[in-house]
N, C-alpha and C positions, 0 to 999 in steps of 0.2 A: 581450516578446522571446520568440521560439520556441526550442525546444530542438533540439539537433543530432541527437539520436537519438530514435527513437520510444519510446513507453512499453512496458514489458514486458507481454507478454500471458500470461494464465493458460494452463497447458497444457490441452489438450482432455481431457475425461474418457474413460476407457476402460471399456467395457462388458464384463463377464465373464459369459458364459453358462454356467450350471451345468445339466447334464442332470438331468432329474427321474427318480427311480427309482420304478418301479411294481412293486408286489408283488401277485400274484394268488393267493389261497388259496380253493379251491373244495371243500375236504374238510370233512366234518362230524365227523371223528374228533377227540376232545378231546385225546388224547395227542400227536398231531402238531401240534395248535394250540398246546399248551403248549410243545412243543419249538421251534416256530417263534418263539414269543414270547420264549423264553429265548435263542435265537440272535439275535433282533433286539436284545435288551437287551445281549448280549455285544458285538455289533458296534457298538452305540451307545457302549458303554463304551470300546471300542478307539478309536473316532473321537475321543472326548473326550480319551483318553490321548495320542493322537498330536497333537491340537491343543495340549494343554498342553505337551508336549515341544517342539513347534516354536516356541511362543511363548516358552519359556524360553531358547531359543537366540538370540532377537532381541536387539538392542542395548538395548531398554528392559527386557527381562526378565533382564538380567544383574545380579548383585550381587557386589560385590567380597568374596570370602571368602578372599583370600590374607592375608598378614601386613600388607599395606597397608590392608586393609579391616576387616571385622568382627573378625577374630581378633586384630588388633593392639590393639583397644580392650579386649579381655578380658585381656590379658597383664599389665597392671599400669601402664599409662600413664594413671594416674588424676589427675595434676596438671593441672588445667584452670583457666582463669580463672573467677572467680566474680563479680568486679566489673569494671566498665568501667575501663580504664586500668591494670589490673594486668599 
């Protein structure tokens, strides 16, 4: 016997294009090369920082730190079951 409704279809995949950044350094001066390397490291650190902050705001990144969560366990609620049936 056939079904009345068709089977659910998987949603189509979405392609996200990310522009590629190109850096051109044609100078032979070591002081400017060191400065550009330092600035590249700081920008990479900033990108990592923003990624960590944005992932912490997601639903999976949240941790209950209110009195219902971790703080409640530390206050003295130490009576727990140790055996099955208690």
